[in-house]
N, C-alpha and C positions, 0 to 999 in steps of 0.2 A: 684789472678787474673781469669777474666771472662774465662769460658769452652766455645768457641767458635767452631761450627765444620760446614760444608756446609752441607745441606739438603741430599745432595747424600751419605753421611754416614748413613743414617737410612737404606740402602740395608743391613748395618750388625747392626740392632738395638741394638742386645744384648750389643756389646761394647758400643754403645752411653747410654743404659740404666745403664752399670756399672758405668760410669761419673757422675751421677745423685747423690746427696745427700742432706740432708735437709740444706736450706741456699747456696746451690751451684747449681743453674741450669746450664742447658746446654742450649747456645743460638743457634740456627740455622740460616745458611744465605742462601738465593736463589739469585744466580746472584751477589754474592759478598756483599748483603746488608742484615740488620738483618730483618728476617721474622718470626720466631717462637721462643718459650721458651718452655723448657719441663722442669717441677718440680716435685719434690716427692709430693705425696698425702697429706703427713702431713703439708709440707708448703704451699699446694694449701688451704686446710682446714682452716689453720692459717690466711691466707690472706684474706680470704671469710670471716671470723668470724671479722676479724679487718676493713673490708670493711663495713660490717653490722652495726658495734658499730658506726665507723665514721658517717655512714649515719645516723643513730638514733640520735648521737650528734647534727649534724649539723640541724636536725628537730628539735631539742629541743632549740637550740640556736636562730632559726628563730622564733619559737613560742614566747620565751621570749623577742625578739626584737620588733615583731609585738602586743604582749599583749594577743594574741590568746590563748586559751586553759589553761587558770587561773582559778583557782577554789576560791571560797570565803572561808573563815574559816567555814562557816555555811554548805557549800557544801561538806567540806571534812568531817565535823562531822556527816554529814548525810549519807556520803558512808560508814563510819567506823563502823557505829551502825548496819549495815545491818547484 
């Protein structure tokens, strides 16, 4: 079950921070609507790495579909002989 708290609870931020663990963020609301998310730094770094990987995979998929950036066998052999 998600951990949801009003942003006003940040007045006692130590209590809010105790509720954060990897994989279990704290969602903060403002005026009854979701506004912020506090996550553990390890979780943040994992998400950043995942986003970078997905971005690179999307770039590669686009290159494959458009035919851009393909190397010929001769080009690959030339680069490997360096």
